[in-house]
C-alpha positions as CSV (number, residue, x, y, z in Angstrom):
1,M,-92.7,38.5,-61.2
2,Q,-96.0,37.1,-59.0
3,I,-98.9,38.8,-58.5
4,E,-100.3,38.2,-54.9
5,P,-103.1,40.2,-52.8
6,Y,-102.3,43.4,-51.4
7,D,-101.4,44.1,-47.6
8,N,-101.7,47.5,-46.1
9,R,-98.0,47.4,-45.2
10,Q,-97.8,47.6,-48.7
11,L,-99.3,50.9,-49.0
12,D,-96.3,53.3,-49.3
13,A,-94.7,51.1,-51.8
14,V,-98.2,51.5,-54.1
15,V,-99.1,55.2,-53.6
16,R,-95.0,55.9,-54.3
17,L,-95.1,53.7,-57.4
18,S,-98.5,55.2,-58.5
19,L,-97.1,58.5,-58.3
20,Q,-94.1,58.2,-60.2
21,A,-96.5,56.2,-62.7
22,W,-98.9,59.0,-62.9
23,S,-96.8,62.2,-63.2
24,P,-96.3,61.9,-67.1
25,V,-100.3,62.1,-67.5
26,F,-101.1,64.6,-64.9
27,D,-98.5,66.7,-67.2
28,S,-100.4,66.1,-70.0
29,I,-103.8,66.6,-68.1
30,Q,-102.6,70.4,-67.2
31,K,-102.0,70.7,-71.0
32,A,-105.5,69.6,-72.3
33,L,-107.3,71.4,-69.9
34,D,-107.7,75.4,-69.1
35,T,-106.1,76.6,-66.0
36,G,-108.4,77.4,-64.2
37,V,-110.6,74.1,-64.5
38,Y,-107.2,72.3,-63.8
39,E,-106.7,74.5,-60.4
40,H,-109.8,73.7,-59.6
41,F,-109.5,69.7,-59.6
42,Y,-106.2,70.2,-57.9
43,P,-106.1,73.6,-55.9
44,D,-103.0,71.9,-53.7
45,G,-101.6,69.8,-56.9
46,W,-102.8,67.0,-58.2
47,R,-100.1,64.5,-56.1
48,I,-101.9,65.5,-52.6
49,S,-105.5,64.4,-54.0
50,Q,-104.0,61.1,-55.9
51,Q,-102.2,59.7,-52.9
52,K,-105.5,60.0,-50.8
53,A,-107.5,58.7,-54.0
54,V,-105.1,55.8,-53.5
55,E,-105.0,55.5,-50.3
56,D,-108.8,55.4,-50.1
57,V,-108.7,52.8,-52.8
58,C,-106.7,50.8,-51.2
59,A,-109.2,51.1,-47.5
60,A,-111.7,50.5,-49.4
61,E,-114.5,47.7,-48.3
62,D,-115.7,47.1,-51.9
63,T,-112.6,47.0,-53.7
64,N,-110.2,44.1,-54.2
65,V,-106.2,45.1,-54.7
66,W,-103.5,42.9,-56.0
67,V,-99.8,43.8,-56.2
68,A,-97.1,42.8,-58.7
69,I,-93.6,41.5,-56.7
70,D,-90.7,41.3,-58.7
71,A,-87.1,41.0,-57.0
72,G,-89.2,41.3,-53.2
73,L,-90.4,45.1,-54.5
74,V,-93.8,46.5,-55.3
75,V,-93.5,47.6,-59.3
76,G,-97.4,47.2,-59.9
77,F,-101.4,47.2,-58.6
78,V,-104.3,47.1,-59.6
79,A,-107.5,47.9,-58.4
80,V,-111.3,46.1,-59.2
81,K,-114.8,46.8,-57.8
82,L,-117.3,44.7,-59.0
83,D,-121.1,45.3,-59.2
84,S,-123.0,42.6,-59.1
85,E,-126.6,44.0,-59.9
86,S,-125.1,44.6,-63.6
87,S,-122.5,41.8,-63.7
88,M,-119.8,44.3,-64.3
89,G,-116.1,44.6,-63.0
90,E,-114.3,47.9,-63.0
91,I,-110.6,48.3,-63.3
92,Y,-110.6,50.8,-61.0
93,M,-107.0,52.0,-60.3
94,V,-103.8,50.0,-62.3
95,A,-100.3,51.7,-61.9
96,V,-96.8,50.3,-62.6
97,D,-93.7,51.6,-61.4
98,P,-92.1,53.4,-64.6
99,D,-88.8,51.6,-63.5
100,F,-90.4,48.5,-64.4
101,Q,-93.1,49.7,-67.5
102,S,-92.6,48.2,-70.7
103,R,-92.0,44.5,-69.3
104,G,-95.9,43.0,-69.6
105,I,-96.6,43.8,-65.9
106,G,-99.2,46.1,-67.0
107,S,-101.1,43.3,-68.9
108,A,-100.0,40.4,-66.3
109,L,-102.3,42.4,-64.2
110,L,-105.2,43.2,-66.2
111,E,-105.4,39.6,-67.3
112,F,-105.1,38.2,-63.5
113,A,-107.6,41.3,-62.7
114,L,-110.1,39.6,-65.3
115,D,-109.6,36.5,-65.0
116,W,-110.6,37.4,-60.7
117,M,-113.8,39.2,-62.2
118,K,-115.2,36.1,-64.8
119,N,-114.2,34.2,-62.0
120,A,-116.0,36.4,-59.7
121,G,-119.3,35.9,-62.3
122,M,-119.0,39.1,-64.1
123,S,-120.1,39.1,-67.5
124,V,-118.5,42.2,-68.7
125,A,-115.0,44.2,-67.8
126,M,-114.9,47.8,-68.0
127,V,-112.1,50.6,-67.7
128,E,-111.6,53.9,-67.8
129,T,-109.0,56.2,-69.3
130,G,-108.1,59.6,-70.7
131,A,-107.6,59.9,-74.5
132,D,-105.1,62.9,-74.1
133,P,-101.6,61.9,-74.9
134,G,-100.4,60.7,-71.2
135,H,-103.0,58.1,-71.4
136,A,-101.6,56.8,-74.9
137,P,-99.7,54.0,-73.3
138,A,-102.8,53.0,-70.8
139,R,-105.3,52.5,-74.0
140,H,-102.5,51.0,-76.0
141,T,-102.9,47.7,-72.8
142,Y,-106.3,48.6,-72.4
143,E,-106.4,47.8,-76.5
144,K,-104.0,45.1,-76.5
145,A,-106.2,43.2,-73.7
146,G,-109.1,43.3,-75.6
147,F,-111.1,46.1,-74.5
148,G,-113.4,48.0,-77.1
149,L,-113.3,51.8,-76.7
150,F,-117.2,53.2,-76.2
151,P,-116.1,57.5,-77.4
152,V,-117.4,59.8,-74.4
153,A,-117.4,63.3,-75.0
154,R,-116.8,65.2,-71.3
155,Y,-116.4,68.8,-71.8
156,F,-115.5,71.1,-68.8
157,K,-116.0,75.2,-68.4
158,K,-114.4,77.4,-65.1
159,L,-117.2,79.2,-64.0
């Protein structure tokens, strides 16, 4: 497995693996949220909004994206944003193809991104994820990489 800069010819593969990887996450989110709130956020289903989110991130000028390649296939990606004013880098998106999960690819992408942030002069790294069961594997990976949890309570109510 190797990590290399994202190329726009890899967009379809990145979108595909992201939607596959995030399917259990969005199932969990749907169970955790009030139906009206969930439908407000995803009126056309989560896949449409997430596809657009991945496409936007991959095209954003303020975001750096790398892909994990295994046997010639795109099997994961990580997107990083830097804030030089606060000297903080953010792991903005990360996903690994479900067929390649539990092989250390997510951890390798995180370590690559963290090293890149440090070399870019950042002092702090941040990543955000959900506390629902679907995000448990992500939380495990972040904690294994040395991230410390800052508890946040976010409440939603459909009006």
